[in-house]
C-alpha positions as CSV (number, residue, x, y, z in Angstrom):
1,M,0.0,0.0,0.0
2,T,1.6,3.3,-1.0
3,L,2.0,6.3,1.2
4,V,-0.5,8.2,-0.8
5,V,-3.3,5.5,-0.2
6,I,-2.4,5.5,3.6
7,G,-2.6,9.2,3.6
8,A,-5.9,9.3,2.0
9,I,-7.4,6.7,4.4
10,L,-6.1,8.5,7.5
11,F,-7.4,11.9,6.2
12,L,-10.8,10.5,5.3
13,A,-11.1,8.3,8.4
14,G,-9.9,11.1,10.9
15,T,-12.1,13.6,9.4
16,A,-15.2,11.4,9.4
17,V,-14.7,10.3,13.1
18,A,-14.3,14.0,14.1
19,F,-17.5,15.0,12.2
20,I,-19.5,12.2,13.9
21,A,-18.0,12.9,17.2
22,G,-19.2,16.5,17.0
23,R,-22.4,17.0,18.8
24,P,-24.4,20.4,19.2
25,R,-23.5,21.6,22.7
26,D,-25.3,24.2,24.7
27,G,-23.1,27.1,25.6
28,V,-20.9,26.5,28.6
29,P,-21.5,28.4,30.8
30,A,-25.1,29.5,29.7
31,P,-25.4,32.9,28.2
32,G,-25.7,35.7,30.8
33,W,-24.2,38.7,32.4
34,F,-20.9,38.4,34.3
35,P,-18.3,40.8,35.8
36,D,-16.4,42.2,32.8
37,P,-12.9,40.5,32.9
38,A,-11.4,43.4,30.7
39,S,-12.3,46.2,33.1
40,H,-11.0,47.1,36.5
41,V,-14.2,49.0,37.3
42,A,-17.6,47.7,38.4
43,R,-19.0,46.7,35.1
44,Q,-20.7,43.6,33.6
45,R,-20.2,42.0,30.1
46,Y,-22.5,39.7,28.3
47,W,-21.3,36.1,27.5
48,D,-23.4,34.6,24.7
49,G,-22.5,31.0,25.6
50,R,-19.7,30.9,23.3
51,A,-17.7,34.2,23.6
52,W,-17.6,37.6,25.3
53,T,-19.6,40.1,23.3
54,G,-19.4,43.9,23.1
55,Q,-22.5,44.3,25.4
56,T,-21.6,45.9,28.6
57,A,-23.6,47.5,31.5
58,D,-22.6,49.5,34.5
59,G,-22.8,48.0,37.9
60,G,-22.1,44.8,39.7
61,P,-18.8,43.8,41.4
62,P,-15.5,44.1,39.5
63,A,-14.1,41.1,38.1
64,E,-11.5,39.0,40.1
65,R,-8.2,39.5,38.2
66,G,-6.5,36.3,39.6
67,R,-2.9,35.8,40.6
68,R,0.1,35.0,38.5
69,F,0.7,31.0,38.5
70,R,-2.5,30.6,40.4
71,G,-4.0,27.1,40.8
72,R,-4.7,26.0,37.2
73,F,-1.2,26.7,36.0
74,W,0.3,23.5,37.4
75,G,-1.5,20.3,36.7
76,S,-1.1,16.8,35.2
77,W,0.3,18.2,32.1
78,V,3.7,18.6,33.9
79,W,4.0,14.9,34.6
80,Q,2.9,14.1,30.9
81,L,5.6,16.4,29.7
82,L,8.3,14.7,32.0
83,A,7.1,11.3,30.8
84,A,7.5,12.3,27.2
85,V,11.0,13.6,27.9
86,V,12.0,10.3,29.6
87,V,10.5,8.3,26.6
88,L,12.5,10.6,24.1
89,L,15.8,10.3,26.1
90,A,15.5,6.6,26.7
91,G,14.9,5.9,23.0
92,S,17.7,8.1,22.0
93,L,20.2,6.2,24.2
94,L,18.9,2.8,23.0
95,Y,19.1,4.1,19.3
96,Q,22.7,5.1,19.8
97,S,23.7,1.9,21.4
98,S,21.8,-0.4,18.9
99,G,21.8,1.6,15.7
100,N,18.1,0.5,15.0
101,V,16.5,3.5,13.4
102,H,13.1,2.1,14.3
103,V,13.8,2.7,17.8
104,M,14.4,6.4,17.1
105,G,11.3,6.5,14.9
106,L,9.2,5.2,17.7
107,A,10.8,7.3,20.3
108,S,10.2,10.4,18.2
109,L,6.6,9.6,17.6
110,L,5.8,8.8,21.3
111,G,7.9,11.6,22.7
112,M,6.4,14.2,20.2
113,A,2.9,12.9,20.9
114,G,3.5,13.2,24.6
115,V,4.9,16.7,24.4
116,C,1.8,17.7,22.3
117,W,-0.7,16.2,24.7
118,A,1.0,17.9,27.6
119,F,0.7,21.3,25.9
120,Y,-2.9,20.6,25.0
121,G,-3.6,19.7,28.7
122,F,-2.0,23.1,29.8
123,V,-4.1,25.1,27.5
124,S,-7.3,23.1,28.2
125,R,-6.9,23.9,31.9
126,Q,-6.9,27.5,31.1
127,L,-9.9,27.4,28.7
128,A,-11.9,24.4,29.8
129,L,-11.7,23.1,26.3
130,H,-13.4,19.9,27.4
131,D,-16.6,21.8,27.6
132,V,-16.6,22.0,23.8
133,V,-14.4,19.3,22.3
134,G,-13.8,15.7,23.6
135,P,-10.6,13.6,23.5
136,L,-11.9,11.6,20.6
137,T,-12.2,14.6,18.5
138,I,-8.6,15.7,19.2
139,V,-7.2,12.3,18.3
140,S,-9.4,12.1,15.1
141,V,-8.1,15.6,14.0
142,V,-4.5,14.6,14.7
143,V,-5.0,11.4,12.5
144,G,-6.8,13.2,9.8
145,T,-4.2,15.9,9.5
146,S,-1.5,13.4,9.6
147,G,-3.1,11.8,6.5
148,A,-3.3,15.2,4.9
149,V,0.4,15.9,5.4
150,V,1.3,12.5,3.8
151,L,-1.2,13.0,1.0
152,I,-0.8,16.8,0.3
153,A,2.0,18.7,1.9
154,A,4.8,16.1,1.5
155,N,4.1,15.7,-2.2
156,I,3.8,19.4,-3.1
157,N,6.9,20.2,-1.1
158,S,8.8,17.4,-3.0
159,W,7.5,18.6,-6.3
160,I,8.6,22.2,-5.7
161,I,12.1,21.1,-4.4
162,D,12.6,18.8,-7.5
163,G,11.5,21.5,-10.0
164,A,12.5,25.0,-8.6
165,G,14.8,24.1,-5.7
166,I,15.0,24.2,-1.9
167,A,14.9,28.1,-1.8
168,T,11.6,28.2,-3.7
169,A,10.2,25.5,-1.6
170,T,11.0,27.3,1.7
171,A,9.5,30.4,0.3
172,W,6.1,28.8,-0.4
173,V,6.3,26.3,2.6
174,G,4.0,28.4,4.9
175,V,1.2,28.4,2.1
176,V,1.7,24.7,1.6
177,E,2.0,23.5,5.2
178,E,-0.4,25.8,6.9
179,G,-3.0,25.3,4.1
180,T,-2.8,21.5,4.7
181,K,-3.0,21.9,8.4
182,L,-6.0,24.0,8.2
183,L,-7.8,21.6,5.9
184,V,-9.5,19.4,8.4
185,P,-10.6,22.1,10.9
186,L,-12.0,24.2,8.0
187,L,-13.7,21.3,6.5
188,L,-15.4,20.4,9.9
189,F,-16.3,24.2,10.3
190,V,-17.9,24.4,6.8
191,L,-19.8,21.2,7.6
192,G,-21.3,22.9,10.6
193,R,-19.2,21.3,13.4
194,Y,-17.2,22.9,16.1
195,R,-18.0,26.5,15.5
196,D,-17.5,27.6,19.1
197,P,-14.3,29.8,19.4
198,R,-12.8,27.6,22.1
199,A,-13.4,24.5,19.7
200,G,-11.5,26.3,17.0
201,I,-8.5,26.7,19.4
202,A,-8.7,23.1,20.1
203,L,-9.0,22.0,16.5
204,G,-6.1,24.3,15.5
205,L,-3.8,22.9,18.2
206,A,-4.8,19.4,17.3
207,S,-4.1,19.8,13.6
208,G,-0.7,21.3,14.4
209,F,0.0,18.3,16.6
210,G,-0.8,15.9,13.7
211,F,1.7,17.7,11.5
212,A,4.4,17.8,14.2
213,I,4.1,14.2,15.1
214,T,4.1,13.0,11.5
215,E,7.0,15.3,10.4
216,T,9.1,14.5,13.3
217,T,8.7,10.7,12.9
218,Q,9.5,11.0,9.2
219,Y,12.7,13.0,9.9
220,A,14.0,10.3,12.2
221,Y,14.1,8.0,9.2
222,E,15.2,10.6,6.6
223,T,18.0,12.1,8.7
224,A,19.4,8.6,9.5
225,A,19.3,7.7,5.8
226,A,20.6,11.0,4.5
227,S,23.6,11.2,2.2
228,G,25.1,13.8,-0.2
229,P,25.3,17.7,0.5
230,N,23.3,19.6,3.1
231,F,20.7,22.4,2.2
232,C,23.5,24.8,1.5
233,G,25.8,22.5,-0.5
234,T,28.6,23.6,1.7
235,G,29.3,20.1,3.3
236,T,28.0,16.6,3.6
237,L,25.1,15.6,5.9
238,D,25.9,14.0,9.2
239,S,23.8,10.9,9.6
240,T,25.5,9.3,12.6
241,P,23.2,8.2,15.5
242,A,24.5,11.1,17.7
243,A,23.6,13.6,14.9
244,V,20.2,12.1,14.4
245,V,19.4,12.3,18.1
246,Q,20.6,16.0,18.3
247,E,18.5,16.8,15.3
248,Q,15.5,15.1,16.7
249,I,15.6,16.7,20.1
250,F,16.1,20.1,18.6
251,R,13.1,19.5,16.3
252,V,10.8,18.3,19.1
253,F,11.4,21.3,21.4
254,T,12.1,24.1,18.9
255,V,10.6,23.3,15.3
256,S,7.6,21.3,16.2
257,P,6.1,23.7,18.8
258,L,6.0,26.4,16.1
259,H,3.8,24.1,13.9
260,W,1.0,23.9,16.6
261,L,1.4,27.6,17.6
262,W,1.0,28.8,14.1
263,T,-2.0,26.7,13.3
264,G,-3.6,27.2,16.8
265,L,-3.1,31.0,16.4
266,A,-4.6,31.0,12.9
267,A,-7.6,29.0,14.0
268,T,-8.1,31.0,17.2
269,I,-8.3,34.3,15.3
270,A,-10.4,33.0,12.4
271,W,-12.9,31.1,14.7
272,R,-13.3,34.1,17.0
273,L,-13.8,36.8,14.2
274,W,-16.3,34.5,12.5
275,H,-18.4,33.9,15.6
276,L,-18.5,37.5,16.7
277,Y,-18.8,39.3,13.3
278,G,-19.9,36.6,10.8
279,R,-19.0,37.6,7.2
280,R,-17.7,41.1,8.5
281,G,-14.9,39.1,10.1
282,M,-13.8,37.3,7.0
283,W,-11.0,39.6,6.0
284,G,-9.7,39.7,9.4
285,A,-9.7,35.9,9.6
286,L,-8.0,35.6,6.2
287,G,-5.5,38.2,7.2
288,G,-4.6,36.2,10.4
289,I,-4.2,33.0,8.4
290,A,-2.1,34.8,5.8
291,L,0.2,36.5,8.4
292,V,0.8,33.0,9.9
293,M,1.8,31.6,6.4
294,V,4.2,34.5,5.9
295,V,5.8,34.0,9.2
296,H,6.1,30.3,8.6
297,S,7.8,30.8,5.3
298,L,10.2,33.4,6.6
299,N,11.3,31.0,9.5
300,D,11.9,28.2,7.0
301,S,13.7,30.5,4.5
302,S,16.2,31.4,7.1
303,A,17.7,27.9,6.8
304,T,19.0,28.7,3.3
305,A,19.1,32.5,3.3
306,F,22.4,32.7,5.2
307,C,24.4,29.8,3.7
308,D,27.4,32.0,2.9
309,N,27.4,33.7,6.4
310,P,28.0,31.3,9.3
311,A,27.6,34.0,11.9
312,A,24.2,35.1,10.5
313,S,23.1,31.4,10.3
314,T,24.0,30.9,14.0
315,V,21.9,34.0,14.9
316,A,19.0,32.7,12.9
317,V,19.1,29.5,14.8
318,V,19.0,31.4,18.1
319,L,16.2,33.5,16.8
320,R,14.2,30.4,16.2
321,W,14.1,29.9,20.0
322,V,13.0,33.5,20.4
323,L,10.2,32.9,17.9
324,V,8.9,30.0,19.9
325,V,8.5,32.3,22.8
326,V,7.0,35.2,20.8
327,M,4.6,32.8,19.1
328,Y,3.4,31.5,22.4
329,V,2.8,34.9,23.9
330,V,0.8,36.0,20.7
331,F,-1.2,32.8,20.8
332,R,-1.9,33.2,24.5
333,A,-3.0,36.9,23.9
334,W,-5.6,35.7,21.4
335,A,-6.7,32.6,23.1
336,R,-7.2,34.1,26.5
337,K,-10.0,36.2,25.0
338,S,-12.1,33.0,25.2
339,V,-11.5,32.2,28.9
340,P,-15.1,31.3,30.1
341,P,-16.7,33.2,33.0
342,Q,-16.2,30.5,35.4
343,L,-12.5,30.5,35.1
344,V,-11.9,34.2,35.3
345,G,-10.0,34.8,38.5
346,V,-9.1,31.1,38.7
347,V,-6.6,31.0,35.9
348,G,-3.3,32.9,36.2
349,R,-3.3,36.6,35.6
350,G,-1.7,36.1,32.3
351,W,-4.7,34.3,31.0
352,V,-7.2,36.9,32.1
353,P,-9.3,38.1,29.0
354,R,-8.1,41.5,27.7
355,R,-9.0,43.7,24.8
356,L,-12.4,42.3,24.4
357,P,-14.9,43.9,21.9
358,R,-15.4,47.6,22.7
359,G,-18.4,47.8,25.2
360,H,-21.8,49.3,24.3
361,G,-24.8,49.6,26.5
362,S,-27.2,46.7,27.0
């Protein structure tokens, strides 16, 4: 069975299960007036069951702002992350001693999946994502996107590399890969499933996880089997077990988080604007998706842009670490707008909703 057939099966099966698992859910919490989390004064804001609206009214107690690192910051996600690190390190050591690339492939898959699940657990604690999306949906979207990656992104990227070269491929990689990652979430949205803004956050992250897990596992095999010149053509690829392990660990904790943060951010912006403003929010949603695509392409293009300047290439590598932090901060800034009323004052101060729609009288 070819990879294309496998990709098609995973894409169709994952999307179908996610569609079936989606059930109309009443707003959680129910629509009503709550202390305005974006205001320091005594004011109420209307929660429509899915998002904070622009309707405000004077009076009532001021919202509890919460404390930094309060209660819901720490949770089981910490132990899940540590378990993923242990699996990845144990697999790496076993691979270096045995030379069996399947060990590194399995360790990459399980380790990457564990890191993804830990991050999802962290975000879910801040937003109560379980109110709108169940675990089966998350796994199904991961599977569906994994199939889309094998079926679409991998083939388009290879076609561009073979025809126009690696530099052109990295310039278009944001469009190709983000378009592929958003395929399953957008398809479910169009079919009338998961239109809650928090569901958009969950689906965006899950789709990013599917891409990260698939790509990281593939690279374990491709790096180990690599030969010939590197991207820049300035040297030969190092495919020793130690080099493969180093590359995989770097990918798990630097490259892959960007994939789920990019797609999570694009979906967060789009789903929120579509819910609050309908068609009027279309240009803003498309603008957010396009911006993510551009940043993605610029990040990948830096791998080939400074081939003749080792110092600049080193700086670009460091900046990728900085980009991970920046993308998390931007993602959090948009995601925290959807913190439901029952968690305001319970989550850490950094997750308190801010810059909500401009208030107007009830």
